[in-house]
PyMOL Python script that loads the backbone (N, CA, C, O; Angstrom):
from pymol import cmd

cmd.read_pdbstr("""\
ATOM      1  N   MET A   1      86.746-105.053  84.629  1.00  0.00           N
ATOM      2  CA  MET A   1      86.036-104.088  83.831  1.00  0.00           C
ATOM      3  C   MET A   1      84.580-103.935  84.239  1.00  0.00           C
ATOM      4  O   MET A   1      83.954-102.907  83.981  1.00  0.00           O
ATOM      5  N   ALA A   2      84.050-104.972  84.879  1.00  0.00           N
ATOM      6  CA  ALA A   2      82.634-104.893  85.294  1.00  0.00           C
ATOM      7  C   ALA A   2      82.499-103.816  86.338  1.00  0.00           C
ATOM      8  O   ALA A   2      81.469-103.142  86.381  1.00  0.00           O
ATOM      9  N   ASN A   3      83.488-103.623  87.178  1.00  0.00           N
ATOM     10  CA  ASN A   3      83.389-102.587  88.235  1.00  0.00           C
ATOM     11  C   ASN A   3      83.524-101.204  87.630  1.00  0.00           C
ATOM     12  O   ASN A   3      83.269-100.217  88.320  1.00  0.00           O
ATOM     13  N   ARG A   4      83.903-101.094  86.398  1.00  0.00           N
ATOM     14  CA  ARG A   4      84.005 -99.752  85.730  1.00  0.00           C
ATOM     15  C   ARG A   4      82.861 -99.582  84.723  1.00  0.00           C
ATOM     16  O   ARG A   4      82.869 -98.673  83.892  1.00  0.00           O
ATOM     17  N   ASN A   5      81.902-100.464  84.822  1.00  0.00           N
ATOM     18  CA  ASN A   5      80.718-100.467  83.916  1.00  0.00           C
ATOM     19  C   ASN A   5      81.044-100.542  82.458  1.00  0.00           C
ATOM     20  O   ASN A   5      80.339 -99.994  81.610  1.00  0.00           O
ATOM     21  N   ARG A   6      82.140-101.241  82.173  1.00  0.00           N
ATOM     22  CA  ARG A   6      82.496-101.419  80.751  1.00  0.00           C
ATOM     23  C   ARG A   6      81.794-102.636  80.166  1.00  0.00           C
ATOM     24  O   ARG A   6      81.565-102.734  78.960  1.00  0.00           O
ATOM     25  N   ILE A   7      81.462-103.559  81.060  1.00  0.00           N
ATOM     26  CA  ILE A   7      80.637-104.716  80.648  1.00  0.00           C
ATOM     27  C   ILE A   7      79.565-104.925  81.752  1.00  0.00           C
ATOM     28  O   ILE A   7      79.763-104.564  82.912  1.00  0.00           O
ATOM     29  N   ILE A   8      78.486-105.492  81.360  1.00  0.00           N
ATOM     30  CA  ILE A   8      77.407-105.789  82.266  1.00  0.00           C
ATOM     31  C   ILE A   8      77.291-107.302  82.374  1.00  0.00           C
ATOM     32  O   ILE A   8      77.075-107.992  81.378  1.00  0.00           O
ATOM     33  N   LEU A   9      77.438-107.812  83.600  1.00  0.00           N
ATOM     34  CA  LEU A   9      77.342-109.224  83.858  1.00  0.00           C
ATOM     35  C   LEU A   9      75.980-109.555  84.445  1.00  0.00           C
ATOM     36  O   LEU A   9      75.386-108.747  85.159  1.00  0.00           O
ATOM     37  N   SER A  10      75.491-110.752  84.140  1.00  0.00           N
ATOM     38  CA  SER A  10      74.174-111.166  84.631  1.00  0.00           C
ATOM     39  C   SER A  10      74.258-111.738  86.035  1.00  0.00           C
ATOM     40  O   SER A  10      73.227-111.985  86.661  1.00  0.00           O
ATOM     41  N   LEU A  11      75.474-111.954  86.545  1.00  0.00           N
ATOM     42  CA  LEU A  11      75.719-112.522  87.852  1.00  0.00           C
ATOM     43  C   LEU A  11      76.839-111.777  88.538  1.00  0.00           C
ATOM     44  O   LEU A  11      77.613-111.080  87.883  1.00  0.00           O
ATOM     45  N   PRO A  12      76.938-111.914  89.858  1.00  0.00           N
ATOM     46  CA  PRO A  12      78.167-111.370  90.525  1.00  0.00           C
ATOM     47  C   PRO A  12      79.403-111.942  89.823  1.00  0.00           C
ATOM     48  O   PRO A  12      79.346-113.065  89.323  1.00  0.00           O
ATOM     49  N   ILE A  13      80.477-111.227  89.772  1.00  0.00           N
ATOM     50  CA  ILE A  13      81.656-111.623  89.011  1.00  0.00           C
ATOM     51  C   ILE A  13      82.212-112.960  89.378  1.00  0.00           C
ATOM     52  O   ILE A  13      82.625-113.709  88.492  1.00  0.00           O
ATOM     53  N   ASP A  14      82.245-113.303  90.657  1.00  0.00           N
ATOM     54  CA  ASP A  14      82.780-114.629  91.053  1.00  0.00           C
ATOM     55  C   ASP A  14      81.911-115.742  90.521  1.00  0.00           C
ATOM     56  O   ASP A  14      82.436-116.753  90.054  1.00  0.00           O
ATOM     57  N   GLU A  15      80.605-115.595  90.575  1.00  0.00           N
ATOM     58  CA  GLU A  15      79.658-116.598  90.040  1.00  0.00           C
ATOM     59  C   GLU A  15      79.752-116.662  88.532  1.00  0.00           C
ATOM     60  O   GLU A  15      79.754-117.751  87.957  1.00  0.00           O
ATOM     61  N   TRP A  16      79.830-115.503  87.876  1.00  0.00           N
ATOM     62  CA  TRP A  16      79.939-115.426  86.432  1.00  0.00           C
ATOM     63  C   TRP A  16      81.193-116.186  85.961  1.00  0.00           C
ATOM     64  O   TRP A  16      81.130-116.993  85.033  1.00  0.00           O
ATOM     65  N   LEU A  17      82.298-115.917  86.602  1.00  0.00           N
ATOM     66  CA  LEU A  17      83.601-116.532  86.223  1.00  0.00           C
ATOM     67  C   LEU A  17      83.480-118.053  86.369  1.00  0.00           C
ATOM     68  O   LEU A  17      83.909-118.800  85.488  1.00  0.00           O
ATOM     69  N   GLN A  18      82.905-118.501  87.466  1.00  0.00           N
ATOM     70  CA  GLN A  18      82.777-119.983  87.687  1.00  0.00           C
ATOM     71  C   GLN A  18      81.941-120.618  86.581  1.00  0.00           C
ATOM     72  O   GLN A  18      82.311-121.662  86.045  1.00  0.00           O
ATOM     73  N   VAL A  19      80.826-119.999  86.240  1.00  0.00           N
ATOM     74  CA  VAL A  19      79.945-120.505  85.210  1.00  0.00           C
ATOM     75  C   VAL A  19      80.720-120.535  83.855  1.00  0.00           C
ATOM     76  O   VAL A  19      80.679-121.522  83.121  1.00  0.00           O
ATOM     77  N   ALA A  20      81.403-119.444  83.569  1.00  0.00           N
ATOM     78  CA  ALA A  20      82.152-119.358  82.313  1.00  0.00           C
ATOM     79  C   ALA A  20      83.203-120.434  82.254  1.00  0.00           C
ATOM     80  O   ALA A  20      83.373-121.059  81.207  1.00  0.00           O
ATOM     81  N   LEU A  21      83.937-120.685  83.369  1.00  0.00           N
ATOM     82  CA  LEU A  21      84.945-121.739  83.360  1.00  0.00           C
ATOM     83  C   LEU A  21      84.298-123.092  83.205  1.00  0.00           C
ATOM     84  O   LEU A  21      84.759-123.900  82.399  1.00  0.00           O
ATOM     85  N   ASP A  22      83.226-123.370  83.961  1.00  0.00           N
ATOM     86  CA  ASP A  22      82.555-124.664  83.894  1.00  0.00           C
ATOM     87  C   ASP A  22      82.041-124.962  82.474  1.00  0.00           C
ATOM     88  O   ASP A  22      82.205-126.066  81.955  1.00  0.00           O
ATOM     89  N   GLU A  23      81.448-123.993  81.895  1.00  0.00           N
ATOM     90  CA  GLU A  23      80.886-124.207  80.525  1.00  0.00           C
ATOM     91  C   GLU A  23      81.903-124.280  79.419  1.00  0.00           C
ATOM     92  O   GLU A  23      81.645-124.890  78.381  1.00  0.00           O
ATOM     93  N   SER A  24      83.038-123.681  79.615  1.00  0.00           N
ATOM     94  CA  SER A  24      84.065-123.678  78.545  1.00  0.00           C
ATOM     95  C   SER A  24      85.046-124.832  78.629  1.00  0.00           C
ATOM     96  O   SER A  24      85.667-125.198  77.631  1.00  0.00           O
ATOM     97  N   GLY A  25      85.188-125.403  79.808  1.00  0.00           N
ATOM     98  CA  GLY A  25      86.169-126.461  80.020  1.00  0.00           C
ATOM     99  C   GLY A  25      87.543-125.893  80.270  1.00  0.00           C
ATOM    100  O   GLY A  25      88.520-126.636  80.357  1.00  0.00           O
ATOM    101  N   VAL A  26      87.628-124.571  80.389  1.00  0.00           N
ATOM    102  CA  VAL A  26      88.895-123.942  80.687  1.00  0.00           C
ATOM    103  C   VAL A  26      89.213-124.124  82.155  1.00  0.00           C
ATOM    104  O   VAL A  26      88.326-124.034  83.003  1.00  0.00           O
ATOM    105  N   LYS A  27      90.482-124.380  82.461  1.00  0.00           N
ATOM    106  CA  LYS A  27      90.898-124.568  83.852  1.00  0.00           C
ATOM    107  C   LYS A  27      91.630-123.366  84.364  1.00  0.00           C
ATOM    108  O   LYS A  27      92.555-122.876  83.715  1.00  0.00           O
ATOM    109  N   SER A  28      91.246-122.892  85.488  1.00  0.00           N
ATOM    110  CA  SER A  28      91.911-121.746  86.172  1.00  0.00           C
ATOM    111  C   SER A  28      93.123-122.252  86.943  1.00  0.00           C
ATOM    112  O   SER A  28      93.010-123.185  87.737  1.00  0.00           O
ATOM    113  N   LEU A  29      94.271-121.647  86.715  1.00  0.00           N
ATOM    114  CA  LEU A  29      95.490-122.091  87.377  1.00  0.00           C
ATOM    115  C   LEU A  29      95.954-121.029  88.362  1.00  0.00           C
ATOM    116  O   LEU A  29      95.718-119.842  88.137  1.00  0.00           O
ATOM    117  N   PRO A  30      96.602-121.422  89.438  1.00  0.00           N
ATOM    118  CA  PRO A  30      97.044-120.408  90.414  1.00  0.00           C
ATOM    119  C   PRO A  30      98.274-119.652  89.931  1.00  0.00           C
ATOM    120  O   PRO A  30      99.079-120.173  89.159  1.00  0.00           O
ATOM    121  N   LEU A  31      98.401-118.430  90.394  1.00  0.00           N
ATOM    122  CA  LEU A  31      99.592-117.662  90.216  1.00  0.00           C
ATOM    123  C   LEU A  31     100.507-117.936  91.351  1.00  0.00           C
ATOM    124  O   LEU A  31     100.283-117.460  92.464  1.00  0.00           O
ATOM    125  N   THR A  32     101.558-118.709  91.094  1.00  0.00           N
ATOM    126  CA  THR A  32     102.470-119.148  92.155  1.00  0.00           C
ATOM    127  C   THR A  32     103.543-118.097  92.384  1.00  0.00           C
ATOM    128  O   THR A  32     103.715-117.161  91.604  1.00  0.00           O
ATOM    129  N   ALA A  33     104.260-118.294  93.493  1.00  0.00           N
ATOM    130  CA  ALA A  33     105.406-117.377  93.771  1.00  0.00           C
ATOM    131  C   ALA A  33     106.441-117.527  92.721  1.00  0.00           C
ATOM    132  O   ALA A  33     107.048-116.532  92.325  1.00  0.00           O
ATOM    133  N   LYS A  34     106.692-118.758  92.225  1.00  0.00           N
ATOM    134  CA  LYS A  34     107.685-118.979  91.186  1.00  0.00           C
ATOM    135  C   LYS A  34     107.307-118.272  89.894  1.00  0.00           C
ATOM    136  O   LYS A  34     108.166-117.709  89.215  1.00  0.00           O
ATOM    137  N   ILE A  35     105.979-118.301  89.543  1.00  0.00           N
ATOM    138  CA  ILE A  35     105.544-117.623  88.330  1.00  0.00           C
ATOM    139  C   ILE A  35     105.688-116.091  88.480  1.00  0.00           C
ATOM    140  O   ILE A  35     106.140-115.400  87.566  1.00  0.00           O
ATOM    141  N   ALA A  36     105.289-115.588  89.663  1.00  0.00           N
ATOM    142  CA  ALA A  36     105.362-114.111  89.926  1.00  0.00           C
ATOM    143  C   ALA A  36     106.823-113.673  89.832  1.00  0.00           C
ATOM    144  O   ALA A  36     107.122-112.638  89.238  1.00  0.00           O
ATOM    145  N   THR A  37     107.738-114.459  90.419  1.00  0.00           N
ATOM    146  CA  THR A  37     109.146-114.124  90.426  1.00  0.00           C
ATOM    147  C   THR A  37     109.688-114.144  88.978  1.00  0.00           C
ATOM    148  O   THR A  37     110.446-113.262  88.577  1.00  0.00           O
ATOM    149  N   MET A  38     109.286-115.156  88.219  1.00  0.00           N
ATOM    150  CA  MET A  38     109.703-115.174  86.820  1.00  0.00           C
ATOM    151  C   MET A  38     109.184-114.003  86.013  1.00  0.00           C
ATOM    152  O   MET A  38     109.895-113.450  85.174  1.00  0.00           O
ATOM    153  N   ALA A  39     107.945-113.629  86.271  1.00  0.00           N
ATOM    154  CA  ALA A  39     107.361-112.487  85.589  1.00  0.00           C
ATOM    155  C   ALA A  39     108.097-111.227  85.884  1.00  0.00           C
ATOM    156  O   ALA A  39     108.307-110.407  84.991  1.00  0.00           O
ATOM    157  N   ALA A  40     108.501-111.044  87.126  1.00  0.00           N
ATOM    158  CA  ALA A  40     109.236-109.853  87.489  1.00  0.00           C
ATOM    159  C   ALA A  40     110.677-109.862  86.957  1.00  0.00           C
ATOM    160  O   ALA A  40     111.327-108.821  86.859  1.00  0.00           O
ATOM    161  N   SER A  41     111.151-111.059  86.619  1.00  0.00           N
ATOM    162  CA  SER A  41     112.539-111.210  86.103  1.00  0.00           C
ATOM    163  C   SER A  41     112.673-111.162  84.606  1.00  0.00           C
ATOM    164  O   SER A  41     113.782-111.125  84.074  1.00  0.00           O
ATOM    165  N   LEU A  42     111.547-111.162  83.923  1.00  0.00           N
ATOM    166  CA  LEU A  42     111.541-111.156  82.451  1.00  0.00           C
ATOM    167  C   LEU A  42     112.225-109.834  81.971  1.00  0.00           C
ATOM    168  O   LEU A  42     112.210-108.835  82.690  1.00  0.00           O
ATOM    169  N   PRO A  43     112.803-109.847  80.785  1.00  0.00           N
ATOM    170  CA  PRO A  43     113.316-108.610  80.216  1.00  0.00           C
ATOM    171  C   PRO A  43     112.203-107.568  80.082  1.00  0.00           C
ATOM    172  O   PRO A  43     111.031-107.891  79.886  1.00  0.00           O
ATOM    173  N   ASP A  44     112.616-106.320  80.196  1.00  0.00           N
ATOM    174  CA  ASP A  44     111.634-105.247  80.235  1.00  0.00           C
ATOM    175  C   ASP A  44     111.091-104.909  78.805  1.00  0.00           C
ATOM    176  O   ASP A  44     111.156-103.769  78.344  1.00  0.00           O
ATOM    177  N   ILE A  45     110.562-105.953  78.146  1.00  0.00           N
ATOM    178  CA  ILE A  45     110.005-105.718  76.810  1.00  0.00           C
ATOM    179  C   ILE A  45     108.544-105.325  76.918  1.00  0.00           C
ATOM    180  O   ILE A  45     108.088-104.456  76.176  1.00  0.00           O
ATOM    181  N   HIS A  46     107.822-105.925  77.797  1.00  0.00           N
ATOM    182  CA  HIS A  46     106.395-105.693  77.942  1.00  0.00           C
ATOM    183  C   HIS A  46     106.164-105.166  79.368  1.00  0.00           C
ATOM    184  O   HIS A  46     106.585-105.801  80.334  1.00  0.00           O
ATOM    185  N   ARG A  47     105.518-104.044  79.500  1.00  0.00           N
ATOM    186  CA  ARG A  47     105.286-103.448  80.810  1.00  0.00           C
ATOM    187  C   ARG A  47     103.953-103.870  81.480  1.00  0.00           C
ATOM    188  O   ARG A  47     103.727-103.618  82.664  1.00  0.00           O
ATOM    189  N   ASP A  48     103.115-104.496  80.708  1.00  0.00           N
ATOM    190  CA  ASP A  48     101.773-104.890  81.266  1.00  0.00           C
ATOM    191  C   ASP A  48     102.002-106.065  82.221  1.00  0.00           C
ATOM    192  O   ASP A  48     102.402-107.136  81.764  1.00  0.00           O
ATOM    193  N   PRO A  49     101.763-105.909  83.530  1.00  0.00           N
ATOM    194  CA  PRO A  49     102.050-107.008  84.443  1.00  0.00           C
ATOM    195  C   PRO A  49     101.213-108.227  84.230  1.00  0.00           C
ATOM    196  O   PRO A  49     101.674-109.330  84.522  1.00  0.00           O
ATOM    197  N   VAL A  50      99.997-108.093  83.732  1.00  0.00           N
ATOM    198  CA  VAL A  50      99.165-109.266  83.496  1.00  0.00           C
ATOM    199  C   VAL A  50      99.746-110.074  82.314  1.00  0.00           C
ATOM    200  O   VAL A  50      99.746-111.304  82.366  1.00  0.00           O
ATOM    201  N   ASP A  51     100.222-109.432  81.290  1.00  0.00           N
ATOM    202  CA  ASP A  51     100.815-110.141  80.170  1.00  0.00           C
ATOM    203  C   ASP A  51     102.098-110.802  80.603  1.00  0.00           C
ATOM    204  O   ASP A  51     102.407-111.889  80.116  1.00  0.00           O
ATOM    205  N   ARG A  52     102.858-110.202  81.491  1.00  0.00           N
ATOM    206  CA  ARG A  52     104.088-110.793  82.061  1.00  0.00           C
ATOM    207  C   ARG A  52     103.751-112.042  82.858  1.00  0.00           C
ATOM    208  O   ARG A  52     104.507-113.013  82.816  1.00  0.00           O
ATOM    209  N   PHE A  53     102.645-112.044  83.577  1.00  0.00           N
ATOM    210  CA  PHE A  53     102.199-113.244  84.293  1.00  0.00           C
ATOM    211  C   PHE A  53     101.786-114.339  83.327  1.00  0.00           C
ATOM    212  O   PHE A  53     102.038-115.516  83.586  1.00  0.00           O
ATOM    213  N   ILE A  54     101.155-113.973  82.214  1.00  0.00           N
ATOM    214  CA  ILE A  54     100.767-114.929  81.206  1.00  0.00           C
ATOM    215  C   ILE A  54     102.013-115.576  80.609  1.00  0.00           C
ATOM    216  O   ILE A  54     102.083-116.798  80.481  1.00  0.00           O
ATOM    217  N   ILE A  55     102.997-114.751  80.246  1.00  0.00           N
ATOM    218  CA  ILE A  55     104.230-115.258  79.681  1.00  0.00           C
ATOM    219  C   ILE A  55     104.940-116.219  80.618  1.00  0.00           C
ATOM    220  O   ILE A  55     105.321-117.329  80.245  1.00  0.00           O
ATOM    221  N   ALA A  56     105.110-115.734  81.894  1.00  0.00           N
ATOM    222  CA  ALA A  56     105.805-116.569  82.853  1.00  0.00           C
ATOM    223  C   ALA A  56     105.060-117.889  83.125  1.00  0.00           C
ATOM    224  O   ALA A  56     105.690-118.930  83.311  1.00  0.00           O
ATOM    225  N   SER A  57     103.730-117.842  83.148  1.00  0.00           N
ATOM    226  CA  SER A  57     102.908-119.051  83.330  1.00  0.00           C
ATOM    227  C   SER A  57     103.142-120.037  82.190  1.00  0.00           C
ATOM    228  O   SER A  57     103.296-121.236  82.422  1.00  0.00           O
ATOM    229  N   ALA A  58     103.167-119.539  80.984  1.00  0.00           N
ATOM    230  CA  ALA A  58     103.388-120.432  79.820  1.00  0.00           C
ATOM    231  C   ALA A  58     104.735-121.115  79.921  1.00  0.00           C
ATOM    232  O   ALA A  58     104.850-122.317  79.678  1.00  0.00           O
ATOM    233  N   ILE A  59     105.726-120.372  80.269  1.00  0.00           N
ATOM    234  CA  ILE A  59     107.106-120.923  80.388  1.00  0.00           C
ATOM    235  C   ILE A  59     107.115-121.961  81.496  1.00  0.00           C
ATOM    236  O   ILE A  59     107.578-123.083  81.294  1.00  0.00           O
ATOM    237  N   GLU A  60     106.611-121.596  82.654  1.00  0.00           N
ATOM    238  CA  GLU A  60     106.625-122.483  83.833  1.00  0.00           C
ATOM    239  C   GLU A  60     105.861-123.768  83.595  1.00  0.00           C
ATOM    240  O   GLU A  60     106.295-124.847  83.999  1.00  0.00           O
ATOM    241  N   LEU A  61     104.721-123.647  82.939  1.00  0.00           N
ATOM    242  CA  LEU A  61     103.806-124.776  82.725  1.00  0.00           C
ATOM    243  C   LEU A  61     104.054-125.527  81.434  1.00  0.00           C
ATOM    244  O   LEU A  61     103.476-126.590  81.211  1.00  0.00           O
ATOM    245  N   GLY A  62     104.883-125.000  80.609  1.00  0.00           N
ATOM    246  CA  GLY A  62     105.173-125.609  79.277  1.00  0.00           C
ATOM    247  C   GLY A  62     103.929-125.523  78.376  1.00  0.00           C
ATOM    248  O   GLY A  62     103.668-126.421  77.576  1.00  0.00           O
ATOM    249  N   ALA A  63     103.180-124.441  78.520  1.00  0.00           N
ATOM    250  CA  ALA A  63     101.894-124.301  77.751  1.00  0.00           C
ATOM    251  C   ALA A  63     102.154-123.501  76.484  1.00  0.00           C
ATOM    252  O   ALA A  63     103.028-122.635  76.438  1.00  0.00           O
ATOM    253  N   THR A  64     101.383-123.811  75.473  1.00  0.00           N
ATOM    254  CA  THR A  64     101.410-123.075  74.239  1.00  0.00           C
ATOM    255  C   THR A  64     100.496-121.864  74.338  1.00  0.00           C
ATOM    256  O   THR A  64      99.372-121.984  74.825  1.00  0.00           O
ATOM    257  N   LEU A  65     100.949-120.714  73.892  1.00  0.00           N
ATOM    258  CA  LEU A  65     100.137-119.502  73.868  1.00  0.00           C
ATOM    259  C   LEU A  65      99.671-119.238  72.475  1.00  0.00           C
ATOM    260  O   LEU A  65     100.448-119.357  71.528  1.00  0.00           O
ATOM    261  N   LEU A  66      98.423-118.884  72.321  1.00  0.00           N
ATOM    262  CA  LEU A  66      97.935-118.344  71.054  1.00  0.00           C
ATOM    263  C   LEU A  66      98.369-116.934  71.079  1.00  0.00           C
ATOM    264  O   LEU A  66      97.960-116.180  71.963  1.00  0.00           O
ATOM    265  N   MET A  67      99.184-116.535  70.144  1.00  0.00           N
ATOM    266  CA  MET A  67      99.767-115.191  70.162  1.00  0.00           C
ATOM    267  C   MET A  67      98.746-114.134  69.617  1.00  0.00           C
ATOM    268  O   MET A  67      98.438-114.057  68.428  1.00  0.00           O
ATOM    269  N   LEU A  68      98.274-113.365  70.563  1.00  0.00           N
ATOM    270  CA  LEU A  68      97.364-112.273  70.175  1.00  0.00           C
ATOM    271  C   LEU A  68      98.070-110.908  70.370  1.00  0.00           C
ATOM    272  O   LEU A  68      97.746-109.922  69.709  1.00  0.00           O
ATOM    273  N   ASP A  69      99.031-110.892  71.289  1.00  0.00           N
ATOM    274  CA  ASP A  69      99.773-109.681  71.581  1.00  0.00           C
ATOM    275  C   ASP A  69     101.047-109.684  70.713  1.00  0.00           C
ATOM    276  O   ASP A  69     101.843-110.618  70.798  1.00  0.00           O
ATOM    277  N   SER A  70     101.236-108.686  69.912  1.00  0.00           N
ATOM    278  CA  SER A  70     102.377-108.660  69.015  1.00  0.00           C
ATOM    279  C   SER A  70     103.680-108.519  69.730  1.00  0.00           C
ATOM    280  O   SER A  70     104.728-108.772  69.135  1.00  0.00           O
ATOM    281  N   VAL A  71     103.670-108.128  70.978  1.00  0.00           N
ATOM    282  CA  VAL A  71     104.948-107.937  71.729  1.00  0.00           C
ATOM    283  C   VAL A  71     105.511-109.294  72.165  1.00  0.00           C
ATOM    284  O   VAL A  71     106.726-109.433  72.305  1.00  0.00           O
ATOM    285  N   PHE A  72     104.661-110.288  72.379  1.00  0.00           N
ATOM    286  CA  PHE A  72     105.069-111.573  72.911  1.00  0.00           C
ATOM    287  C   PHE A  72     106.243-112.158  72.056  1.00  0.00           C
ATOM    288  O   PHE A  72     107.170-112.756  72.601  1.00  0.00           O
ATOM    289  N   LYS A  73     106.181-111.979  70.757  1.00  0.00           N
ATOM    290  CA  LYS A  73     107.206-112.555  69.864  1.00  0.00           C
ATOM    291  C   LYS A  73     108.618-112.052  70.150  1.00  0.00           C
ATOM    292  O   LYS A  73     109.594-112.659  69.709  1.00  0.00           O
ATOM    293  N   HIS A  74     108.731-110.954  70.880  1.00  0.00           N
ATOM    294  CA  HIS A  74     110.029-110.359  71.169  1.00  0.00           C
ATOM    295  C   HIS A  74     110.743-111.015  72.399  1.00  0.00           C
ATOM    296  O   HIS A  74     111.891-110.712  72.722  1.00  0.00           O
ATOM    297  N   TYR A  75     109.992-111.920  73.049  1.00  0.00           N
ATOM    298  CA  TYR A  75     110.590-112.613  74.146  1.00  0.00           C
ATOM    299  C   TYR A  75     111.256-113.893  73.726  1.00  0.00           C
ATOM    300  O   TYR A  75     110.555-114.836  73.360  1.00  0.00           O
ATOM    301  N   PRO A  76     112.597-113.989  73.756  1.00  0.00           N
ATOM    302  CA  PRO A  76     113.265-115.272  73.367  1.00  0.00           C
ATOM    303  C   PRO A  76     112.821-116.393  74.260  1.00  0.00           C
ATOM    304  O   PRO A  76     112.836-117.545  73.827  1.00  0.00           O
ATOM    305  N   GLU A  77     112.430-116.126  75.474  1.00  0.00           N
ATOM    306  CA  GLU A  77     111.977-117.141  76.415  1.00  0.00           C
ATOM    307  C   GLU A  77     110.740-117.905  75.893  1.00  0.00           C
ATOM    308  O   GLU A  77     110.459-119.016  76.343  1.00  0.00           O
ATOM    309  N   LEU A  78     110.000-117.292  74.933  1.00  0.00           N
ATOM    310  CA  LEU A  78     108.762-117.890  74.461  1.00  0.00           C
ATOM    311  C   LEU A  78     108.967-118.737  73.133  1.00  0.00           C
ATOM    312  O   LEU A  78     108.012-119.274  72.572  1.00  0.00           O
ATOM    313  N   ILE A  79     110.205-118.821  72.688  1.00  0.00           N
ATOM    314  CA  ILE A  79     110.454-119.626  71.500  1.00  0.00           C
ATOM    315  C   ILE A  79     109.946-121.049  71.779  1.00  0.00           C
ATOM    316  O   ILE A  79     110.319-121.693  72.760  1.00  0.00           O
ATOM    317  N   GLY A  80     109.089-121.499  70.880  1.00  0.00           N
ATOM    318  CA  GLY A  80     108.542-122.845  71.048  1.00  0.00           C
ATOM    319  C   GLY A  80     107.203-122.874  71.820  1.00  0.00           C
ATOM    320  O   GLY A  80     106.529-123.903  71.880  1.00  0.00           O
ATOM    321  N   PHE A  81     106.843-121.725  72.402  1.00  0.00           N
ATOM    322  CA  PHE A  81     105.607-121.638  73.229  1.00  0.00           C
ATOM    323  C   PHE A  81     104.504-120.866  72.489  1.00  0.00           C
ATOM    324  O   PHE A  81     103.366-120.841  72.958  1.00  0.00           O
ATOM    325  N   LEU A  82     104.810-120.236  71.345  1.00  0.00           N
ATOM    326  CA  LEU A  82     103.837-119.366  70.682  1.00  0.00           C
ATOM    327  C   LEU A  82     103.220-120.071  69.503  1.00  0.00           C
ATOM    328  O   LEU A  82     103.915-120.754  68.751  1.00  0.00           O
ATOM    329  N   HIS A  83     101.909-119.914  69.328  1.00  0.00           N
ATOM    330  CA  HIS A  83     101.178-120.364  68.157  1.00  0.00           C
ATOM    331  C   HIS A  83     100.530-119.113  67.628  1.00  0.00           C
ATOM    332  O   HIS A  83      99.803-118.435  68.355  1.00  0.00           O
ATOM    333  N   HIS A  84     100.775-118.796  66.388  1.00  0.00           N
ATOM    334  CA  HIS A  84     100.245-117.594  65.803  1.00  0.00           C
ATOM    335  C   HIS A  84      98.758-117.829  65.441  1.00  0.00           C
ATOM    336  O   HIS A  84      98.414-118.741  64.688  1.00  0.00           O
ATOM    337  N   ALA A  85      97.911-116.976  66.005  1.00  0.00           N
ATOM    338  CA  ALA A  85      96.444-117.139  65.781  1.00  0.00           C
ATOM    339  C   ALA A  85      96.067-116.516  64.463  1.00  0.00           C
ATOM    340  O   ALA A  85      94.897-116.539  64.082  1.00  0.00           O
TER     341      ALA A  85
END
""", "prot")
cmd.dss("prot")
cmd.show_as("cartoon", "prot")
cmd.util.cbc("prot")
cmd.orient("prot")
């Protein structure tokens, strides 16, 4: 969104992201071929590819998702992975 002038960052985006990760303690994980394949194989409930990557990552990594997107609950694959925020 920074490249569309929707937000103004004080640093170049790569530097800003690194500072944000370092200060938050959040860990950036890679998008693997297995996760990408799983995302493409999910039922066609959600068309947003980024959300599909998030869903597949949670399943693959056994991670809990804070459910902000109301469509996530329609994925039976996410049973046990969702925490309602």
